[in-house]
N, C-alpha and C positions, 0 to 999 in steps of 0.2 A: 504494500500500500504506500510505502514511502516514495516509490518511483512516481506514482500518480500524483501524490501531494506536491512533489517537486515540480512536476509539469504544470500543475494548476497554479503554483506560485509564480512560475515564469510567465504564464499566460496572464495573470493578474497584473504583473508589472508592465507587460506590453500593452494591455488594454488601458491602463492609466495613462500611458504615454500617448496612445492613439486618441484618447478622449481630449487631451490638450490640443491636438492638431485640428480637431473639428472637421474631419472629413469622413465620408462613408468608409466602412471597413469591410474587407473581404476576409471572412473568417472561415477556417478549414477545420474539420474534425475527421480524424482517421480512426477507424475501428479495424478489427482483424479482417473483416470481410468486405467492408464498404468505405467509401470516401464521400464526404458531404461538404458542400461549400455554400455560403450565403453572403450576400452583400447587404449589410445592415446600415441604416441611415446614421448620420452623424450624431444624432441625439439618442440613438439606440432604441427608438420606439417602433420602427417598422423594418420589416424585411423587404428589400427592394427587388431582390432576385435570389433564386435558389436553384441548385443543381446537385444531383447525387448519382451514384451508380445504381441506385434503386429505380430510377426513372427508366421506363421502357425505351424511350427514344435515344437514350445514351447507351444503355446496356445491350441493345439488340445486335450491334456489330462487334461486340467485344468477346474475346475468348474467356476472360475472367474479369472479376471486379476488384481484384486486389493486386494489380500490377501497375507499372508506369504508364502503359497504354490507356488503361482506364482512367488514371489520374489526368492524363493529357486530354482525354475526351471531356472530362468534367471541367477542366480549366477552359477549354474552348467554349463549352456550353454556358458557363457562368459569365464569361466575358461577353458573349453575344446577348445574353439576357440583361446584363447590367447596362450595356450600351443601348439596348432597346428601352430601358427604363430611364435613360438620360444621364447615366453615370459614366464619366470618362476616366476619372482618377480616384483611386482608393488607397487606403493604407492596408498592408497585408498583415493579418492577424493569424499566425500559424498555431495558435492555441497551445504554445509551449512545446510543440513537437519540433524536433530537429529539422533544419532546412536541408533535407537530404532525401533521396529516393522519391517516393510518391508525392511528398509535399513540394519538392523542387520541381518535379515534372508538371504538377498542376500550375504552379506559379509561372513557369516558363511558357506553357501553352496559353495561359491567360494574357501574358504580355504579348505574345505573338498574335493573338486575336484582337489586339488593340486596346487592352486595359492598361492604364498607366499606374505604376506604383514602384 
């Protein structure tokens, strides 16, 4: 349980910094089986866009939901949905997860799809 508490402590520190910036945040959650991404408004009151490997339009062309290809698909989808909602620039909230593997693949794909952070 200490590993999870350390991750949540890192996430809390990041979110406090992002709150001071006053920009929408792209938050990511990674579970063993799936990857979830949301763009949350600057005040934290509304979810502006959401994408995950649970959604059929994202998961239908994938071999699995827990690899870098799936993370890249979620990154492209969240960037498209955020831009459709009028969000061009976000702060990346990795929720305390290391910027490595699936998290990095999602972030790179979102940047390539036109989201700035």
